[in-house]
N, C-alpha and C positions, 0 to 999 in steps of 0.2 A: 319587660325588654325585649325591643325589637332585633330578630339576629335572622342570618341564613338560615334559611330551611328548606332542604331538600329531601328527598325520599333517599333512603339507605336500605336498600333490599336487604335481608337475612344472610344471602350468601355473601354480601360485600364483606358483612362484620366477619361471617365465620373464615372466608378467606385471609382477610387480614391478619385475623386470629391464629390461622395455620401457617401463615406464612413467618408471622413474629415467634411463633414455637419452632418451625425448621431453623431459622436463623440461630434463635438461643439451643437449638440442639448442633448445629456446625459450630456455634463459637465453643461450646463444651467439647465437640470431639477434636478439634483443631489445639486444644489448650487441656487436653484431659491429664497428660504427666504436668508433674509439679515441676516447673523448672522457671528462672528469670526469664522474663520478657524482655528484650531489648528494645531500644528505642526503633531500629529498624523494623522489624517485627509489629512495633505497636503503630508505628505511621502508616505501615500498609493496611494493617484492620481497622483505623480511624477511616482511613480514607473510602475503604469498603463501606462502612457504617453510613458515612457523611455523604457516598454516592446513591446509597440505598433510599436514606432519606430525602435528598433531592430527587430521586426519580419516582418516586412515591408522588410529591407535587406535579410532575409532570404528566404522570397518570390522572391525577384528579384535573388537572387543566384541561386533557382530551375527554375528560370525563363530564366533568359540570362548568367548566369555564375558567376567566381568570380569575373572578372574586372569588370563589371559593379556593383556587389554587394560591393564590395571595393570601387569603386568611390563613388559609396552613403554613404557608411557608413563614407569615409573623410570627404564629405561632411556635416552631420549629426553633427561628431564630432566638425567641427570647427565653426557651425551655433549653437549648442548645448551650446558651450564654449563663444561665444561672447552672449548668450543670458545673461548669467550670468550676464556681462556688465551692459545690460537693467534693470536687477534688482537692482542696484544699484543709477539708476537714478530713477527706478518708487521710491524705499524708501525715497529720496530726496524730488521727489514730494507730495508724500502723506504727509511726515513730513512737509514740506514748508506750504503746505495746512491743516493741521493738519485734515487728513480726517480720521474719526472713524474708526478703524477697518472691522466693520460690512458690509460698503460700498464698500470697497476697492476691494472685489471680481467680484462685478458687471460691475466698471471701466476697470479692467483687465479683464473681459471675451471679452466688445467692445474695447477694445484696442487688442485685439488679431484679432479679425475680422477686423479690419481697417490694423493692423501688413500684415495680410496675403494676405489683397485685394493690398496695396503697394508694396508687395514683388513680388506678381503676374504681375504686372506691369512691373516692375526694371528688373524682370529675362526675359522675351519676349525682352524687349528693347535692354537691355546691351548683351543679346545674338546675336541678330542680329546684333548689332555694331560691334561684335567682329568678327562675320563670312563677314561681308560686308567691315568694314575697318579694315584692319590688324593692322593699327598705334595707334588703339583704347586700343589694350593690352599693349603701352607702357603708355598710356594714364591713365588707369586703375590702371597700376601696379604701377606707380608713385604715384597716390593719396594712394593708400593703404602703400605703404610705408611712406608717411607723415601722414598720419592718423594714422600709428602707432608709429612713431615718437613723434606725440602728445601727444597721449595717454600715453606713458612713460614720458615725463615731465610736463604734464600739468593735473594730475589726482587730485590735490589736490587744484584746480581752483574752486570756489563757482559757484553753480548751481543758477538760479535765473527764476523759472517755469514763472512767471510775466511778465519776459522781453522778454520773445520769443514774437516773431514780430506776430506768427500766434495768441496765444493766447490773445493778445492786440488788434487786430484785430478784433476777435471776441467779445471782450468784448464792441468795438464800436460800431459792426453790430447790435448785439444782445442783448436786455434788459437783464441783468443780476440780479437776486437778490445774494446780498452777504454772504448768509449764506446756510446752507444745509439743504433738507426739505426731512430727511428719503434717502432713495435712488433712487428720483427722478429726473431727468435730466432737468423736465421742469415743470410747474407747472402754475395755472393763479391767478393773482394777477389783480382785480378792471378791468377784466372783459380781460385783454391782457396776452397772452401768453409770460411766460419769463424764461429764463434759471436759473438754480440754480445752487450755487458753484460747485457742482460735476459735470456740466456737462462740466465747467471751466477746473476741473482736469483732464476730459475724452480728452479735446482737447491738454491739454499739455502734456499729455501720449502720444497721436497720433503724436502731432509735434517732439517730443525729439525722438519718435520712428523712425520718418520719415529719421533722419540720419543713425540711425543703420541700417535701411534698407539699405542706399546706400553701406554702408561699409559691412552688412555681402553677401549682395549678390554679391558684386564686389569680395571678396574672394571666394566665392565658385563657382563664374566662372572661376575663376584662378586654380581650380582643372576639373571643366567640364563646356561645354558650351550645352551640352546635357539637355533642357530644362527641360525634363520630370525628371531626376535626382536631378536637382537644385530645383526644383518647390517640389518635395518631402521631401527631405533632409529640408528646409524650413519650411516646411507645418507640417511636424512631429516632426520638433526640436521647433517650437513657439507654439504649442498646448499645450506643457506640462510647458507655461511658465509660468502661474496663479499659478498653485499648486507648480514651482521651488521658485517664488517670498516668499508663505507663507513657505514654507521651508527655505529659507535660510533668510529672512527677519531677524532674530533673530541674526545670525550668521554672518553678513556682516562684522561685525570688524575685524574678524578671517582673512577675504581672502585680508590682506593688499597688498601682492603684486601680486594677481592677476592679476592687469592689466600690469604689467610688460609681464606675460605668452603671455597674449592676445595680444600685441604691436608686438611682438616677430611672434606670428602668423599672424597678419595681414601684417607685413612686408616680410615674407616668403611667402606669398598668392602673393604678389605684386611681389616680386623677381622671382615667379614660372611663373608668367603671362608673363613677360618681357622675360624670359627663352625661352617660350613655340614660339615666335616668332624669334629668332634665330638658327643658327646652331645646338645649342646644345639641343634643342626641350624639350617637356614636361619632364618633372621629372616622375619617377615610381610612381603609387600610393603606392607600398608598401611602398616605401622610406617619401612619403607625410603621409601617415596614421602615421608613425612611428613618425616621427616629431612632429604630432600634439599632438598625444598621449603623447609624452615624455615632451613637452612643458608644456601642462593640468596638467599632474602630477607632474611637478617638482615645478611648481609655486603654485598649491595647498600644497604640501607639505612643501615648503617653507614657505608660508603664515602661515601654522596652527603650525608651527614649531615654528616659532618667536615671536609668539603672544601668545603662550600658557602662559608663564610666565604673561606678561600684563594681560591675561583673569584671572589667578589667584587669582595677584593681588586683580585687579577690584572687583572679587567676593568674597574676603576675608575683601574688604572694603564697598562691599556691605551687608553683613552679620552683621559687626560693627555696622551700622550707621542704619539697618531695613528698609532702602530706596534701590528700584531699578530704575532702568534707564528705560523709558519707551521704547518700542519698536518701530522702526521705522513707522510715519504714526500716532502715537497717541500725543495728547497733553499730558502735566503732571498729568492734571485730569482725563484723559480718561482710569483708567485702569479698566483691565475687562470688558469693554463695559459699566460700570455704570453710565459714567456721558457723556463722550465725544460722545456716540452714540445716544444723545437723540436730538430730533429736537429741535432746538432753539424757533419755533414758538409755539411748543407744552407743553412749559413749564408753 
């Protein structure tokens, strides 16, 4: 499989790794206390992470030229788009377990750490397979097309995090307290170390993200098998995932048709990957960028226009009865963090 090849010195890998570590540390320090992250704060941090991701593409442009930078941007865009689907599932998991808003950011922080680790493994394994065995391009391509089809036709299927085999296994292997205890993952009960319900939520987030990791890594490998570009595009897209969640959590109902756009992107990536091993060869990066940008724009615009009337009706109904629907992750009594954020054991 022909692809971009340029020398990436060890110091560049080290610099990117250290930079990501520093950014994660800054993010942790900025949100070290358990508090409800508001929309304004989430927008500011999302802007910071997007600026960092776009800025890295400019550095690549200055270092390696337009083709390398464009390839990175194509990967970054598709990863950013697919990360929105992660947000939908995160909201479902938090809602299912009725996780108080104040504790969600800690779960998402460690979820991002796990997502980065999983993607790093998948990137090197997937890239190596594509380089050694040409037929894996057909396998990955078919998988992406099938995944896109499933995303398009089964978006309304219910998600049951408690039925996840990994979550069930953890509950069997680790003694678990069925309650939240602040933002703690573990505590001691009668001298025994047990996991809290928040740890079970973290496992559910990590387990569901593994599925997304396979899809997203396969999709970006359809664009390039250069591990440095794949890793950096993934990392910078994932770094802003937590802020993106708090930006979009209250607006998820407006993205009713986004999954069709994501399904198209996955199918397109699968076709592109298959074509790369045929006489057609790899599709041009400008074409890839155009398809990704157009698909995301159309699906988001379609969603916002189609749900605008529904939202107006819902808001009118809300104003008339004085009630508001809780945001994803809140129980009905958890308004403004007054009741749901309190420890059950500390009442």
